[in-house]
DOGUTOR-30513 format. One record per residue (C-alpha): residue in three letters; x, y, z; residue number from 1. Coordinates in Angstrom, 3 decimals. Last residue first. Layout:
atom code = ALA xx = X yy = Y zz = Z pos = NUM
...
REM end
This chain:
atom code = LYS xx = 37.485 yy = 15.421 zz = -48.547 pos = 86
atom code = LEU xx = 36.180 yy = 14.544 zz = -45.101 pos = 85
atom code = ALA xx = 37.652 yy = 17.741 zz = -43.642 pos = 84
atom code = TRP xx = 36.329 yy = 19.711 zz = -46.626 pos = 83
atom code = TRP xx = 32.772 yy = 18.414 zz = -46.111 pos = 82
atom code = LEU xx = 32.929 yy = 19.038 zz = -42.364 pos = 81
atom code = ASN xx = 34.051 yy = 22.630 zz = -42.932 pos = 80
atom code = ASP xx = 31.288 yy = 23.239 zz = -45.513 pos = 79
atom code = SER xx = 28.779 yy = 22.055 zz = -42.943 pos = 78
atom code = GLY xx = 26.787 yy = 18.947 zz = -43.708 pos = 77
atom code = LEU xx = 23.592 yy = 18.502 zz = -45.689 pos = 76
atom code = VAL xx = 22.110 yy = 15.048 zz = -46.028 pos = 75
atom code = GLU xx = 21.547 yy = 12.618 zz = -48.901 pos = 74
atom code = GLN xx = 20.785 yy = 9.111 zz = -47.652 pos = 73
atom code = GLU xx = 22.746 yy = 6.102 zz = -48.971 pos = 72
atom code = ASP xx = 24.433 yy = 5.517 zz = -45.592 pos = 71
atom code = LEU xx = 25.403 yy = 9.192 zz = -45.362 pos = 70
atom code = ARG xx = 25.791 yy = 10.894 zz = -48.719 pos = 69
atom code = ILE xx = 27.130 yy = 14.391 zz = -48.052 pos = 68
atom code = LEU xx = 25.841 yy = 17.501 zz = -49.819 pos = 67
atom code = LYS xx = 27.299 yy = 20.838 zz = -48.823 pos = 66
atom code = MET xx = 26.225 yy = 23.570 zz = -46.399 pos = 65
atom code = GLU xx = 27.435 yy = 27.154 zz = -46.082 pos = 64
atom code = ASP xx = 24.801 yy = 29.168 zz = -44.206 pos = 63
atom code = PRO xx = 25.019 yy = 26.911 zz = -41.133 pos = 62
atom code = SER xx = 28.591 yy = 28.223 zz = -40.697 pos = 61
atom code = GLY xx = 31.201 yy = 25.864 zz = -39.331 pos = 60
atom code = TRP xx = 31.546 yy = 22.983 zz = -36.888 pos = 59
atom code = SER xx = 28.178 yy = 21.252 zz = -36.533 pos = 58
atom code = SER xx = 29.221 yy = 17.753 zz = -37.608 pos = 57
atom code = SER xx = 32.312 yy = 17.948 zz = -35.416 pos = 56
atom code = LEU xx = 35.252 yy = 15.759 zz = -36.360 pos = 55
atom code = ALA xx = 36.936 yy = 13.135 zz = -34.164 pos = 54
atom code = GLY xx = 39.600 yy = 10.519 zz = -34.840 pos = 53
atom code = TYR xx = 38.943 yy = 6.911 zz = -33.930 pos = 52
atom code = ARG xx = 40.228 yy = 3.827 zz = -32.098 pos = 51
atom code = PRO xx = 37.472 yy = 1.906 zz = -30.310 pos = 50
atom code = ARG xx = 37.841 yy = 1.431 zz = -26.553 pos = 49
atom code = LYS xx = 35.412 yy = -1.488 zz = -25.989 pos = 48
atom code = ASP xx = 33.670 yy = 0.435 zz = -23.186 pos = 47
atom code = LEU xx = 33.233 yy = 3.261 zz = -25.709 pos = 46
atom code = ASN xx = 30.685 yy = 1.147 zz = -27.601 pos = 45
atom code = ALA xx = 30.406 yy = 2.062 zz = -31.272 pos = 44
atom code = VAL xx = 27.377 yy = 2.998 zz = -33.372 pos = 43
atom code = ALA xx = 27.897 yy = 2.977 zz = -37.128 pos = 42
atom code = LEU xx = 27.758 yy = 5.546 zz = -39.937 pos = 41
atom code = SER xx = 28.840 yy = 5.110 zz = -43.543 pos = 40
atom code = CYS xx = 30.178 yy = 7.988 zz = -45.548 pos = 39
atom code = ARG xx = 30.069 yy = 9.176 zz = -49.135 pos = 38
atom code = ILE xx = 31.411 yy = 12.551 zz = -50.274 pos = 37
atom code = ASP xx = 30.811 yy = 13.370 zz = -53.957 pos = 36
atom code = ASP xx = 33.073 yy = 16.055 zz = -55.406 pos = 35
atom code = GLU xx = 35.187 yy = 13.718 zz = -57.572 pos = 34
atom code = GLY xx = 32.266 yy = 11.798 zz = -58.941 pos = 33
atom code = SER xx = 30.406 yy = 8.528 zz = -58.478 pos = 32
atom code = SER xx = 33.270 yy = 6.039 zz = -58.614 pos = 31
atom code = ARG xx = 35.615 yy = 8.179 zz = -56.557 pos = 30
atom code = TYR xx = 33.184 yy = 8.332 zz = -53.636 pos = 29
atom code = LEU xx = 33.520 yy = 5.153 zz = -51.580 pos = 28
atom code = SER xx = 37.056 yy = 4.409 zz = -52.812 pos = 27
atom code = PRO xx = 38.186 yy = 7.705 zz = -51.300 pos = 26
atom code = SER xx = 37.102 yy = 6.364 zz = -47.902 pos = 25
atom code = SER xx = 34.793 yy = 7.761 zz = -45.294 pos = 24
atom code = ALA xx = 33.781 yy = 6.045 zz = -42.083 pos = 23
atom code = GLY xx = 31.542 yy = 7.615 zz = -39.504 pos = 22
atom code = LEU xx = 31.526 yy = 6.745 zz = -35.844 pos = 21
atom code = ARG xx = 28.501 yy = 7.341 zz = -33.640 pos = 20
atom code = ILE xx = 29.011 yy = 7.109 zz = -29.896 pos = 19
atom code = ARG xx = 27.755 yy = 4.755 zz = -27.188 pos = 18
atom code = THR xx = 28.811 yy = 4.735 zz = -23.520 pos = 17
atom code = ARG xx = 25.970 yy = 7.055 zz = -22.517 pos = 16
atom code = ALA xx = 23.445 yy = 4.478 zz = -23.692 pos = 15
atom code = GLN xx = 20.393 yy = 4.524 zz = -25.972 pos = 14
atom code = LEU xx = 21.720 yy = 6.819 zz = -28.698 pos = 13
atom code = PRO xx = 19.155 yy = 9.189 zz = -30.170 pos = 12
atom code = SER xx = 17.870 yy = 8.559 zz = -33.712 pos = 11
atom code = ALA xx = 15.929 yy = 11.567 zz = -35.016 pos = 10
atom code = LYS xx = 18.255 yy = 14.016 zz = -33.279 pos = 9
atom code = TYR xx = 21.349 yy = 12.378 zz = -34.798 pos = 8
atom code = ILE xx = 19.903 yy = 12.400 zz = -38.327 pos = 7
atom code = ASP xx = 18.894 yy = 16.053 zz = -37.928 pos = 6
atom code = ASN xx = 22.536 yy = 16.867 zz = -37.046 pos = 5
atom code = VAL xx = 23.737 yy = 15.565 zz = -40.436 pos = 4
atom code = THR xx = 21.244 yy = 17.896 zz = -42.086 pos = 3
atom code = PRO xx = 17.929 yy = 16.912 zz = -43.599 pos = 2
atom code = MET xx = 16.848 yy = 18.076 zz = -47.073 pos = 1
REM end
């Protein structure tokens, strides 16, 4: 199963002013189970000054991974990322 970081490596951003922003909402995962994390991912242009908070997808131990649904794809994210999204 791919990790969150594998998704980034497979799809590099084309400009230095672009970042990926993920959105997670309790309404996205309550319907499918209490422990299910669902996120959507979009590319944003920093020149347009988007408002966002930051989390690291590689923060934490690679030995402790949990399932995250990212745009309908199952990926593994660090335990710390999972808990931060929770």
